[in-house]
MMTF fields as JSON, N, C-alpha, C and O atoms, coordinates in Angstrom:
{
  "mmtfVersion": "1.0.0",
  "mmtfProducer": "UNKNOWN",
  "numBonds": 211,
  "numAtoms": 212,
  "numGroups": 53,
  "numChains": 1,
  "numModels": 1,
  "chainsPerModel": [1],
  "groupsPerChain": [53],
  "chainIdList": ["A"],
  "bondAtomList": [4, 2, 8, 6, 12, 10, 16, 14, 20, 18, 24, 22, 28, 26, 32, 30, 36, 34, 40, 38, 44, 42, 48, 46, 52, 50, 56, 54, 60, 58, 64, 62, 68, 66, 72, 70, 76, 74, 80, 78, 84, 82, 88, 86, 92, 90, 96, 94, 100, 98, 104, 102, 108, 106, 112, 110, 116, 114, 120, 118, 124, 122, 128, 126, 132, 130, 136, 134, 140, 138, 144, 142, 148, 146, 152, 150, 156, 154, 160, 158, 164, 162, 168, 166, 172, 170, 176, 174, 180, 178, 184, 182, 188, 186, 192, 190, 196, 194, 200, 198, 204, 202, 208, 206],
  "bondOrderList": [1, 1, 1, 1, 1, 1, 1, 1, 1, 1, 1, 1, 1, 1, 1, 1, 1, 1, 1, 1, 1, 1, 1, 1, 1, 1, 1, 1, 1, 1, 1, 1, 1, 1, 1, 1, 1, 1, 1, 1, 1, 1, 1, 1, 1, 1, 1, 1, 1, 1, 1, 1],
  "groupList": [{"groupName": "UNK", "atomNameList": ["N", "CA", "C", "O"], "elementList": ["N", "C", "C", "O"], "formalChargeList": [0, 0, 0, 0], "bondAtomList": [1, 0, 2, 1, 3, 2], "bondOrderList": [1, 1, 2], "singleLetterCode": "X", "chemCompType": "L-PEPTIDE LINKING"}],
  "groupTypeList": [0, 0, 0, 0, 0, 0, 0, 0, 0, 0, 0, 0, 0, 0, 0, 0, 0, 0, 0, 0, 0, 0, 0, 0, 0, 0, 0, 0, 0, 0, 0, 0, 0, 0, 0, 0, 0, 0, 0, 0, 0, 0, 0, 0, 0, 0, 0, 0, 0, 0, 0, 0, 0],
  "groupIdList": [1, 2, 3, 4, 5, 6, 7, 8, 9, 10, 11, 12, 13, 14, 15, 16, 17, 18, 19, 20, 21, 22, 23, 24, 25, 26, 27, 28, 29, 30, 31, 32, 33, 34, 35, 36, 37, 38, 39, 40, 41, 42, 43, 44, 45, 46, 47, 48, 49, 50, 51, 52, 53],
  "secStructList": [7, 7, 2, 2, 2, 2, 2, 2, 2, 2, 2, 2, 2, 6, 7, 1, 3, 3, 3, 3, 3, 7, 6, 6, 1, 7, 3, 3, 3, 3, 3, 3, 1, 2, 2, 2, 2, 2, 2, 2, 2, 7, 7, 7, 7, 7, 6, 6, 1, 7, 7, 7, 7],
  "xCoordList": [-8.77, -7.69, -8.262, -8.607, -8.398, -9.026, -7.562, -6.509, -7.864, -6.751, -6.223, -5.001, -7.167, -6.716, -5.858, -4.769, -6.016, -5.417, -4.101, -3.031, -4.108, -2.594, -1.892, -0.678, -2.17, -1.546, -1.093, 0.117, -1.814, -1.28, 0.134, 1.162, -0.269, 0.651, 2.15, 3.204, 1.765, 3.102, 3.887, 5.08, 2.849, 3.436, 4.576, 5.777, 3.573, 4.315, 5.608, 6.491, 5.611, 6.865, 7.962, 9.189, 7.195, 8.052, 8.51, 9.713, 7.669, 8.175, 7.346, 6.491, 7.46, 6.934, 6.13, 5.174, 6.297, 5.925, 6.137, 7.137, 4.831, 4.791, 4.342, 4.262, 4.064, 3.674, 2.479, 2.574, 1.385, -0.004, 0.252, 0.64, -0.202, -0.102, -1.341, -2.206, -1.48, -3.184, -2.878, -1.787, -4.237, -4.378, -3.381, -3.318, -2.617, -1.666, 0.134, 1.186, -0.201, 1.398, 1.916, 3.128, 0.994, 1.271, 1.327, 0.495, 1.928, 1.944, 0.839, 0.509, 0.155, -1.294, -0.692, -0.85, -0.159, 0.411, 1.207, 1.191, 1.85, 2.602, 1.707, 1.159, 1.772, 1.119, 1.925, 2.858, 1.795, 2.643, 2.233, 1.095, 3.052, 2.593, 1.527, 0.378, 2.275, 1.799, -0.051, -1.001, 0.014, -1.131, -2.564, -3.792, -1.775, -2.704, -2.973, -4.072, -1.917, -2.252, -3.272, -4.308, -2.964, -3.742, -5.341, -6.306, -5.298, -6.937, -7.864, -8.99, -6.961, -7.691, -7.966, -8.923, -6.817, -6.877, -7.083, -7.107, -7.268, -7.206, -5.873, -4.991, -5.56, -4.544, -3.335, -3.54, -2.139, -0.926, -0.322, -0.011, -0.096, 0.943, 1.86, 1.671, 2.922, 4.816, 5.239, 4.774, 6.259, 6.626, 7.346, 7.721, 7.38, 7.901, 6.818, 7.13, 5.806, 4.48, 4.359, 4.607, 4.04, 3.771, 2.393, 1.489, 2.561, 1.196, 0.346, 0.918, -0.986, -1.916, -2.716, -3.134, -2.701, -3.86, -4.993, -5.981],
  "yCoordList": [-9.662, -9.125, -7.917, -6.985, -7.847, -6.329, -5.69, -6.283, -4.191, -3.439, -4.069, -4.087, -4.68, -5.115, -5.661, -5.358, -6.933, -8.107, -7.66, -8.158, -6.887, -6.368, -5.326, -5.307, -4.669, -3.929, -5.201, -5.284, -6.191, -7.305, -8.117, -8.456, -8.274, -8.764, -8.228, -8.798, -6.695, -6.01, -5.73, -5.494, -5.835, -6.118, -7.115, -6.967, -8.454, -9.405, -9.731, -10.492, -8.99, -9.655, -8.453, -8.549, -7.409, -6.147, -5.661, -5.57, -5.389, -4.79, -3.698, -3.526, -2.731, -1.649, -1.993, -1.241, -2.827, -2.755, -3.832, -4.466, -4.478, -5.941, -5.492, -4.34, -6.651, -6.835, -7.947, -9.134, -7.322, -8.154, -8.962, -8.535, -10.364, -11.334, -11.789, -12.056, -11.893, -12.706, -13.873, -14.244, -14.781, -15.666, -16.896, -18.095, -16.112, -17.25, -16.524, -16.68, -15.872, -15.057, -14.045, -13.842, -13.339, -12.641, -11.14, -11.106, -10.196, -8.563, -7.917, -7.55, -7.765, -6.718, -5.172, -4.143, -5.08, -3.837, -4.083, -5.159, -2.824, -2.817, -1.689, -0.684, -2.283, -2.246, -1.554, -2.245, -0.517, 0.299, -0.096, -0.488, 0.011, 0.4, 1.666, 1.69, 2.704, 4.298, 4.242, 4.878, 3.175, 3.622, 2.337, 2.36, 1.557, 0.834, 1.884, 2.436, 2.176, 2.958, 3.98, 4.169, 4.591, 5.638, 5.377, 5.985, 4.542, 3.726, 3.772, 4.209, 3.204, 3.437, 4.673, 4.797, 5.722, 7.256, 8.184, 9.361, 7.88, 9.078, 9.356, 9.057, 9.908, 10.731, 11.382, 12.26, 10.809, 11.508, 12.231, 11.915, 13.601, 14.434, 14.751, 14.67, 15.134, 15.376, 16.447, 16.669, 17.111, 17.707, 18.009, 19.077, 16.481, 16.221, 16.545, 16.887, 16.513, 16.483, 17.931, 18.892, 18.092, 19.696, 19.774, 18.949, 21.439, 21.933, 22.524, 22.972, 22.368, 23.15, 24.009, 23.779, 25.113, 25.992, 26.311, 26.945],
  "zCoordList": [-1.512, 0.143, 0.763, 0.036, 2.087, 2.543, 2.919, 3.155, 2.895, 3.448, 4.816, 4.96, 6.016, 7.367, 7.094, 7.581, 5.997, 6.151, 5.295, 5.647, 4.356, 3.514, 4.758, 4.558, 5.676, 6.991, 7.549, 7.758, 7.827, 8.942, 8.302, 8.889, 6.855, 5.681, 5.848, 6.131, 5.513, 5.798, 7.275, 7.46, 8.2, 9.591, 9.831, 10.054, 9.673, 9.809, 8.983, 9.378, 7.66, 6.641, 7.187, 7.227, 7.553, 7.75, 6.279, 6.036, 5.429, 4.166, 4.038, 4.907, 2.883, 2.616, 1.317, 1.125, 0.531, -0.841, -1.242, -0.905, -2.42, -2.501, -3.894, -4.319, -4.517, -5.798, -5.951, -5.638, -6.478, -6.566, -8.198, -9.285, -7.683, -8.811, -9.16, -8.325, -10.318, -10.804, -10.469, -10.034, -10.737, -10.662, -11.521, -11.248, -12.684, -13.336, -13.129, -13.749, -12.162, -11.388, -12.27, -12.347, -13.0, -14.05, -13.253, -12.347, -13.354, -12.571, -12.923, -14.051, -11.682, -11.932, -11.127, -11.783, -10.022, -10.082, -8.399, -7.801, -7.893, -6.889, -6.169, -6.62, -4.779, -3.465, -2.325, -1.915, -1.811, -0.916, 0.607, 0.865, 1.409, 3.154, 3.122, 3.561, 2.462, 2.239, 1.73, 2.186, 0.591, -0.071, 0.858, 0.785, 1.499, 2.195, 3.356, 3.416, 4.329, 5.236, 4.821, 5.458, 3.796, 3.335, 3.086, 3.55, 2.42, 2.182, 3.843, 4.077, 4.67, 5.845, 6.725, 7.489, 6.464, 7.391, 6.406, 6.766, 5.025, 4.186, 3.823, 4.628, 2.683, 2.21, 3.196, 4.035, 2.932, 3.917, 3.027, 1.879, 3.798, 3.348, 4.239, 5.453, 3.7, 4.334, 3.379, 2.261, 4.043, 3.688, 2.156, 1.672, 1.546, 0.339, -0.534, -1.675, -0.28, -0.902, -1.516, -0.788, -2.639, -3.488, -2.999, -2.868, -2.696, -1.839, -3.396, -4.389, -3.224, -4.499, -3.348, -2.213, -4.245, -3.338, -4.333, -3.962]
}
């Protein structure tokens, strides 16, 4: 599934997090809305992220 399709699913379902399952129903990982948007526009930083110099 492409990141654009994932973004559409997040928008339609009005969720911010999803569990990614393999073909057998086993958990593969967690996908977040922030992660999907980050893949599209690049990393997102806010005031809560630590700053590195």
